[in-house]
C-alpha positions in Angstrom: -11.6 6.5 4.6 -14.0 7.3 1.7 -16.8 5.3 0.3 -16.1 2.2 -1.8 -14.2 3.3 -4.9 -15.6 2.7 -8.3 -12.5 0.8 -9.2 -13.4 -1.9 -6.7 -16.5 -2.7 -8.8 -14.4 -4.7 -11.2 -14.0 -8.4 -11.0 -12.1 -9.7 -7.9 -9.7 -11.6 -10.2 -8.7 -8.3 -11.9 -8.3 -6.5 -8.6 -6.1 -9.4 -7.3 -4.0 -9.3 -10.6 -3.6 -5.5 -10.3 -2.6 -5.6 -6.6 -0.2 -8.5 -7.1 1.4 -6.8 -10.1 1.9 -3.5 -8.3 3.4 -5.3 -5.2 5.9 -7.2 -7.4 6.9 -4.1 -9.4 7.4 -2.1 -6.2 9.7 -4.8 -4.7 11.7 -5.5 -7.8 13.4 -2.2 -8.5 15.8 0.1 -6.6 16.2 2.4 -9.6 15.6 5.9 -8.3 13.6 6.8 -11.4 11.0 4.0 -10.9 11.4 4.0 -7.1 10.5 7.7 -7.0 7.7 7.2 -9.5 6.1 4.5 -7.3 6.7 6.4 -4.1 4.8 9.5 -5.5 2.0 7.3 -6.7 1.7 5.5 -3.4 1.5 8.8 -1.5 -1.1 10.2 -3.9 -3.2 6.9 -3.6 -2.9 6.8 0.1 -4.0 10.5 0.2 -7.0 9.7 -1.9 -8.2 6.6 -0.1 -7.7 8.1 3.4 -6.6 11.8 3.6 -3.6 13.9 2.9 -2.8 14.3 6.6 -2.6 10.6 7.3 -0.5 10.1 4.1 2.0 12.8 5.2 2.0 11.4 8.7 2.9 7.8 7.7 5.5 9.1 5.3 7.2 11.3 7.8 7.1 8.5 10.4 8.5 6.0 7.9 11.5 8.1 6.9 13.4 7.3 10.2 12.8 3.6 9.4 14.5 4.1 6.0 17.4 5.8 7.7 17.7 2.9 10.2 17.9 0.5 7.2 20.6 2.7 5.8 22.5 2.7 9.1 22.3 -1.1 9.4 23.5 -1.5 5.8 26.6 0.6 6.3 27.6 -1.5 9.3 27.2 -4.8 7.5 28.0 -3.9 4.0 31.3 -2.3 3.3 31.3 -2.4 -0.5 31.7 0.8 -2.4 34.6 2.9 -3.4 33.4 6.3 -1.9 34.5 6.1 1.7 32.8 8.7 3.9 34.5 7.7 7.2 35.9 4.8 9.1 34.2 3.4 12.2 35.9 0.8 14.4 38.3 0.1 11.5 35.4 -0.6 9.0 34.8 1.7 6.0 31.4 3.5 5.8 30.7 4.0 2.1 28.3 6.2 0.4 27.1 3.4 -1.9 26.1 1.2 0.9 24.2 4.1 2.7 22.3 5.0 -0.4 21.4 1.3 -1.1 20.1 0.8 2.4 18.2 4.1 2.2 16.5 3.1 -1.0 15.7 -0.4 0.4 14.0 1.3 3.4 12.0 3.6 1.2 11.0 0.6 -0.8 9.7 -1.1 2.3 7.7 2.0 3.3 6.3 2.2 -0.2 5.2 -1.4 -0.3 3.4 -1.1 3.1 1.5 1.9 1.8 0.6 0.0 -1.4 -0.7 -2.9 0.7 -2.8 -0.5 2.8 -4.2 1.0 -0.4 -4.9 -2.4 -2.0 -6.8 -3.5 1.2 -9.4 -0.9 0.2 -9.9 -2.3 -3.2 -9.6 -6.1 -2.5 -11.8 -6.6 0.4 -12.0 -9.8 2.6 -15.2 -10.9 0.8 -13.7 -10.7 -2.6 -10.5 -12.4 -1.5 -12.6 -15.3 0.0 -14.5 -15.4 -3.2 -11.4 -16.1 -5.2 -9.7 -18.6 -3.0 -12.2 -19.6 -0.4 -13.5 -22.7 -2.2 -10.3 -24.3 -3.3 -8.0 -23.1 -0.4 -10.4 -22.1 2.5 -7.8 -22.4 5.3 -5.1 -20.5 3.4 -7.6 -17.8 2.2 -8.8 -17.3 5.7 -5.3 -17.0 7.1 -4.2 -14.5 4.5 -7.4 -12.4 5.0 -6.7 -12.3 8.8 -3.2 -11.4 8.1 -4.0 -8.6 5.7 -6.6 -7.2 8.1 -4.1 -7.3 11.0 -2.3 -4.1 10.1 -5.3 -1.7 9.5 -7.2 -3.3 12.4 -4.2 -2.8 14.8 -3.7 0.8 13.5 -7.4 1.6 14.3 -7.1 0.0 17.7 -4.0 2.0 18.6 -5.8 5.2 17.6 -8.8 4.4 19.7 -6.7 3.5 22.8 -4.6 6.6 22.4 -7.7 8.8 22.2 -9.3 7.1 25.2 -6.2 7.4 27.3 -5.7 11.0 26.3 -9.2 11.9 27.4 -8.8 10.2 30.8 -5.3 11.3 31.7 -3.3 14.6 31.4 -0.4 15.1 29.1 2.9 13.5 30.0 5.9 15.8 30.1 8.5 13.5 31.6 10.2 10.8 29.6 9.5 8.1 32.3 5.8 8.9 32.2 5.7 8.6 28.4 7.3 5.2 28.6 4.8 4.0 31.2 1.9 5.4 29.1 3.3 3.6 26.1 3.5 0.3 28.0 -0.2 0.7 29.0 -1.1 1.2 25.4 0.7 -2.0 24.4 -1.0 -3.9 27.3 -4.5 -2.6 26.2 -3.7 -3.5 22.6 -2.6 -7.1 23.5 -5.6 -7.7 25.7 -8.0 -6.3 23.1 -6.5 -8.5 20.4 -6.5 -11.6 22.5 -10.1 -11.1 23.5 -11.1 -10.4 19.8 -9.3 -13.6 18.8 -11.3 -15.7 21.3 -14.5 -14.1 20.2 -13.7 -14.8 16.5 -12.9 -18.5 17.3 -16.2 -18.9 19.3 -18.2 -17.3 16.5 -16.6 -19.5 13.9 -17.3 -22.6 15.9 -20.9 -21.6 16.5 -21.4 -21.1 12.8 -20.0 -24.5 11.9 -16.8 -23.4 10.2 -15.1 -26.4 8.6 -18.0 -28.7 8.8 -18.8 -28.4 5.1 -17.6 -26.7 1.9 -17.6 -23.0 2.1 -20.2 -21.1 0.0 -20.0 -17.5 -1.1 -22.8 -15.0 -0.4 -22.0 -12.8 -3.4 -21.3 -13.5 -7.0 -19.1 -11.5 -9.3 -19.8 -12.1 -13.0 -17.1 -11.3 -15.6 -18.7 -8.6 -17.8 -17.5 -6.7 -20.9 -16.3 -3.9 -18.8 -14.0 -6.4 -17.0 -12.6 -7.7 -20.3 -11.9 -4.1 -21.4 -9.9 -3.5 -18.3 -8.2 -6.8 -18.6 -6.8 -5.7 -21.9 -5.8 -2.4 -20.5 -4.1 -4.1 -17.5 -2.1 -6.4 -19.8 -0.8 -3.6 -21.9 0.2 -1.4 -19.0 1.7 -4.4 -17.2 3.8 -5.2 -20.2 5.0 -1.5 -20.6 5.7 -1.3 -16.8 7.6 -4.6 -16.8 9.7 -3.5 -19.8 10.5 -0.3 -18.0 11.6 -1.9 -14.7 13.3 -5.0 -16.1 14.6 -3.4 -19.3 17.9 -1.7 -19.9 16.7 1.8 -20.9 17.5 3.0 -17.4 20.3 1.5 -15.3 21.2 2.2 -11.7 24.3 0.6 -10.3 25.3 1.0 -6.7 28.4 -1.2 -6.4 31.3 -0.7 -6.7 30.5 2.9 -7.7 27.4 4.9 -8.3 26.3 4.9 -11.9 22.9 6.0 -13.2 21.8 6.3 -16.9 18.4 7.0 -18.5 17.2 8.0 -21.9 14.1 9.5 -23.3 12.4 6.1 -23.6 12.9 5.4 -19.9 11.1 8.6 -19.2 8.2 7.7 -21.4 8.0 4.2 -19.8 8.1 5.7 -16.4 5.1 7.8 -17.4 3.1 4.7 -18.4 4.2 3.0 -15.2 2.9 6.1 -13.2 -0.5 5.9 -15.1 -0.7 2.2 -14.3 -0.1 2.8 -10.6 -2.7 5.7 -10.1 -5.2 4.1 -12.4 -7.8 3.8 -9.7 -7.4 7.4 -8.7 -7.7 8.6 -12.3 -10.8 6.6 -12.8 -12.3 8.0 -9.7 -11.5 11.5 -10.7 -12.8 11.1 -14.2 -16.0 9.7 -12.9 -16.4 12.7 -10.6 -15.9 15.1 -13.4 -18.4 13.3 -15.6 -20.9 13.3 -12.7 -20.4 17.0 -12.2 -21.0 17.9 -15.8 -24.0 15.5 -16.0 -25.5 17.2 -12.9 -24.8 20.6 -14.4 -26.5 19.7 -17.7 -29.6 18.5 -15.8 -29.7 21.8 -13.9 -29.4 23.8 -17.1 -32.2 21.9 -18.7 -34.4 22.4 -15.6 -33.7 26.2 -15.8 -34.6 26.3 -19.4 -37.8 24.4 -18.8 -38.8 26.8 -16.1 -38.2 29.8 -18.4 
């Protein structure tokens, strides 16, 4: 993962508003136009915050999960008029398959967005927002949000350690045994870490008095500017997703319609999603030209 993004220097309230809005928009639309827009933006953001290889890896590994969703949906949902085949007397329809596939892709996309938002909205900022009024709930949510990236990092460390100690496994039974050892190590590590965390919290007097925050985040003029920008882009994105410019109907038959305004609104929605990446790239370009100007001035002074 890269250094702390410039976008995370905004007020934690704005970061929470941005993260919450993106999560809601990602979960509220199965329209292929906006679903594809959000998926592309999620892959680009994940590639920027981590790396392209990890983004492609999680996307390729998540595609089978989407197809599993589609398979479950065709077995329990028989609506739709395009029958592909019949299995045990039940109709397998194209509409239910595509609906399940889009639902699985939406789940994968939401997980990627939450992983990206974990970079922007850190634990300290989350506790700053909700730690004083709701200390127990804020702590529980922080620990829950940290669970996925922390577990992923532990699995990677265990896999590398086991790979350095043991040879490669060619047989299927050996792979199963090795996977069970990984799970056992992960559970032991997690339980031990939980006990250490509980002892540390008890030693520091957690819950004995009102929680204080070590950092303060004043609301500046820059935050007010971005608040206005967020509100405008949120309104346009909500009008795109919940409006009637682009309609996708799965049942009883597939029907998709879109006009020029839906394309324009999708473009605004895409800009809203990759706003942190755009800001970072613009800052890098400005820094590059500023350094170049300084170097040119030094060359002229030497001449």
